[in-house]
C-alpha positions as CSV (number, residue, x, y, z in Angstrom):
1,M,-43.6,161.0,203.8
2,R,-41.3,161.5,206.8
3,R,-42.4,159.9,210.0
4,N,-42.1,161.4,213.4
5,K,-39.8,159.4,215.7
6,W,-42.7,159.0,218.1
7,C,-44.7,157.1,215.4
8,I,-45.2,153.4,216.1
9,G,-45.3,150.8,213.4
10,K,-45.4,151.5,209.7
11,Q,-48.4,153.8,209.7
12,P,-47.5,157.5,209.3
13,C,-48.4,159.8,212.2
14,M,-51.9,161.1,211.8
15,K,-50.7,164.5,213.1
16,E,-48.1,164.9,210.4
17,E,-50.5,163.7,207.7
18,A,-53.2,166.1,208.9
19,A,-50.7,169.0,208.9
20,H,-49.5,168.2,205.4
21,D,-53.1,167.9,204.1
22,A,-54.0,171.2,205.8
23,H,-51.0,173.0,204.2
24,S,-52.0,171.6,200.8
25,R,-55.6,172.8,201.3
26,N,-54.4,176.2,202.3
27,I,-52.3,176.6,199.2
28,L,-55.1,175.4,197.0
29,F,-57.6,177.7,198.7
30,E,-55.2,180.7,198.3
31,N,-54.9,179.9,194.6
32,L,-58.7,179.4,194.1
33,T,-59.5,182.7,195.8
34,S,-56.7,184.9,194.3
35,S,-57.6,187.6,191.8
36,K,-55.4,185.8,189.2
37,S,-57.8,182.8,189.4
38,D,-60.7,185.1,188.4
39,L,-59.0,185.2,185.0
40,L,-59.7,181.5,184.5
41,F,-63.3,182.7,183.7
42,Y,-64.3,184.2,180.4
43,G,-66.2,187.2,181.9
44,H,-63.2,188.3,183.9
45,R,-60.8,187.9,180.9
46,K,-63.2,189.8,178.6
47,A,-63.5,192.7,181.2
48,T,-59.7,193.4,180.8
49,F,-60.1,194.4,177.2
50,K,-61.4,197.9,177.6
51,N,-61.1,199.8,174.3
52,W,-59.4,196.9,172.5
53,C,-57.8,198.2,169.3
54,F,-59.4,195.6,167.0
55,D,-63.0,195.9,168.3
56,K,-63.9,199.0,166.3
57,D,-63.9,197.5,162.8
58,N,-65.2,194.0,163.5
59,Y,-61.9,192.3,163.0
60,Q,-61.5,188.6,163.6
61,C,-59.1,189.3,166.5
62,S,-61.8,190.8,168.7
63,S,-61.7,191.1,172.5
64,D,-64.5,188.5,172.6
65,A,-62.5,186.0,170.5
66,L,-59.4,186.6,172.6
67,A,-61.2,186.1,175.9
68,K,-62.8,182.9,174.6
69,A,-59.3,181.7,173.5
70,G,-58.1,182.1,177.1
71,F,-56.4,185.5,176.9
72,Y,-56.6,188.7,179.0
73,F,-55.3,192.1,178.1
74,T,-51.6,192.9,178.9
75,G,-51.0,195.6,176.3
76,S,-49.5,199.0,176.8
77,R,-49.2,202.3,175.0
78,Y,-46.2,200.8,173.1
79,E,-47.7,197.4,172.4
80,P,-51.5,197.9,172.4
81,A,-52.2,194.5,170.8
82,A,-50.6,192.3,173.5
83,A,-52.5,189.6,175.5
84,T,-51.5,186.8,177.8
85,C,-53.0,183.4,178.3
86,A,-54.5,183.1,181.8
87,F,-53.6,179.4,181.8
88,C,-50.1,179.1,180.5
89,Y,-48.9,182.8,180.8
90,K,-47.9,182.9,177.1
91,E,-47.9,186.5,176.0
92,M,-48.6,187.1,172.3
93,I,-48.8,190.2,170.1
94,F,-51.9,190.0,167.8
95,E,-52.8,191.4,164.4
96,E,-56.3,192.3,163.4
97,N,-57.0,189.2,161.2
98,D,-55.4,186.6,163.6
99,D,-57.7,183.9,164.9
100,P,-56.8,183.9,168.6
101,W,-57.7,180.2,169.1
102,L,-55.7,179.0,166.2
103,E,-52.7,181.2,167.2
104,H,-53.0,180.0,170.8
105,R,-53.0,176.3,169.6
106,S,-50.0,176.8,167.3
107,H,-47.8,178.7,169.8
108,S,-48.8,177.0,173.1
109,K,-49.2,173.3,172.5
110,T,-48.5,172.5,176.2
111,C,-51.1,174.9,177.6
112,N,-53.7,173.0,179.7
113,F,-56.5,175.2,178.2
114,V,-55.5,174.3,174.7
115,E,-55.0,170.6,175.6
116,L,-58.5,170.5,177.3
117,N,-60.0,172.0,174.2
118,K,-63.2,173.1,176.0
119,R,-63.6,176.9,175.6
120,E,-67.1,177.0,177.1
121,E,-67.0,177.0,180.9
122,K,-70.4,175.3,181.0
123,D,-68.7,172.2,179.5
124,W,-66.1,172.0,182.3
125,T,-66.2,169.3,185.0
126,V,-64.7,169.8,188.4
127,N,-61.8,167.7,187.2
128,D,-61.4,170.0,184.2
129,F,-61.3,173.0,186.4
130,M,-58.7,171.5,188.7
131,F,-56.7,170.5,185.6
132,L,-56.8,174.1,184.4
133,L,-56.0,175.5,187.8
134,S,-53.0,173.2,188.3
135,G,-51.7,174.2,184.9
136,R,-52.0,177.9,185.8
137,I,-50.2,177.4,189.1
138,A,-47.4,175.4,187.4
139,A,-47.1,178.1,184.6
140,E,-46.9,180.8,187.3
141,Q,-44.2,178.9,189.1
142,R,-42.2,178.4,185.9
143,S,-42.6,182.2,185.2
144,K,-41.3,183.1,188.6
145,M,-38.4,180.7,188.3
146,K,-37.5,182.1,184.9
147,Q,-37.5,185.6,186.3
148,F,-35.4,184.4,189.3
149,I,-32.8,182.9,186.9
150,E,-32.7,186.0,184.8
151,N,-32.1,188.2,187.9
152,Y,-29.4,185.8,189.1
153,D,-27.7,185.8,185.7
154,E,-27.8,189.6,185.6
155,A,-26.4,189.9,189.1
156,S,-23.7,187.3,188.4
157,A,-22.6,189.3,185.3
158,E,-22.5,192.5,187.3
159,I,-20.4,190.8,190.1
160,E,-18.0,189.4,187.5
161,A,-17.6,192.8,185.8
162,M,-17.0,194.5,189.2
163,T,-14.4,191.7,190.1
164,A,-12.6,192.1,186.8
165,K,-12.5,195.9,187.2
166,A,-11.2,195.5,190.8
167,L,-8.5,193.1,189.7
168,H,-7.5,195.3,186.8
169,S,-7.1,198.3,189.1
170,L,-4.7,196.3,191.3
171,K,-2.3,195.8,188.5
């Protein structure tokens, strides 16, 4: 922690420490109260699966099984069987006889929800919830950085192409 030049001795300034703690609490509070955090809970995940394509014929890959395995609906007209983990942001395309929990475990070994291995919210401790929330926040940040890098690479390629075209036209 940086110390203010007005601090005396080796103790960090209480003012700086308090400001840092307040900032950390604000970030945590924002993440706890965001609509994305609602998806940490089974009921909210289950509610996203309106008219799930595999609910009609009692397939193993039901909306209930998906929500219990940590997924929420992210499908579209073109990919109706897509769902994303609320904890690690791994999107998967499911088939009717897939077991969502086994698929999640095999494709997302670093997911905090998979690692915790407590699908029932009533079994979670406060530490478990914070572990899951921190994993979701980290996954969200990784996802944002991945998108930023993809956008950067795309823009770089366009600039290189424009530069090459401009240089070619000068010849």
